N, C-alpha and C positions, 0 to 999 in steps of 0.2 A: 136535573145534572145539567151543567150548560151546554149548550147547543155544540162549544166549539169543541167538547169534547166527545162526540157523538160519533161515531163512525159513520160515512155516508152509505155505503155497502157492505158487506160481510165476503169477504175473499180467504182464500184459500193461504193459510199460512207458513210458509214453507223456509222464511230465512232465524236466524238466530242472532240474537244480538249479546255480547254480555259486558258488563262492564265492575271494576273494582270500586267500589266506593267505601268512604266512614262509617262508623255508627250513627256517628253523628247526621250523616247527610240522609241515610237509609230511614231514621227516625222521621226526619223534616217531609222526607217526600212521603212517608207512609201515615204520618199527618193529612200531608194536600191530601190524598188518592182519597182517606178516608173523608176530609169534611167533602169532597167531591164525589162521595156515595160511591168510587170505583175501586177496584180493583191496584193494586200499586203498579202493575207491568203496564196496564191500562194506560193509568196515568202520564209514565214515563212515555210507552210508546206514543199517544197523544199529542204529548207538550212535544218531546219530540220532532215530530213530526210539523206539529206548529213552527215553531221556531226555524226549523228546517226552510220550509217557505217564505217565512219571514227573509230570511239572511238569503237565499236565492233573490227574492222580489226586490230589496234593496239592493244588493249586486248589480242585478241588472238595470235597477232605475239611474243608479249610480254610474254605471258606463256610458247609458245612452247619453245622460247630460255629458259624462267626458266627451263624446262623440260631437257630441252638438255644440258644444264649446269651441271644440278643433275647429269645424266646418264651419261655425259663425268670424270665428277670428280670423279664416280665410279668408275668408269673404270680402271680409273690412279690409286686411292688409293688402291683399288682393283679388283686388273687384274686378268681375269679368267686365269686356268690353258693353254696351249700348245695344241692345239687337234693335229690331227693325224696328218694333212694336216700342220701343221705350223711347227711343228717338222719336217717335209721333208723338206720343204723351207727354214727350217734354216739349216739345214745337205749341203744342196745343196749350200748356200751360203757360207759357210763356207769352201767347197770345190774348189770354185770358187774362192775365197776369198786368202786362202790358212793360213784361219787359227784357 
């Protein structure tokens, strides 16, 4: 069995999830579960859980990228005034470069 299909620790299963599917979908899922050596239920639960985690991860990465982009664009379009340390660094640079 693939490591991705193993559960990490046993837990009490209290919730139920139901879905209506076509006969072709059921056959396909049953075949895949059989190839993995697991039950259809376990195959569906583990597969759905894995896809759910990936979806959440992708959404959160995209969201952080969007936030970071907004911060970057705002800093470029509306740069903050240089603080004391930045002014000193600029003076040292000008002194070193000779401009």
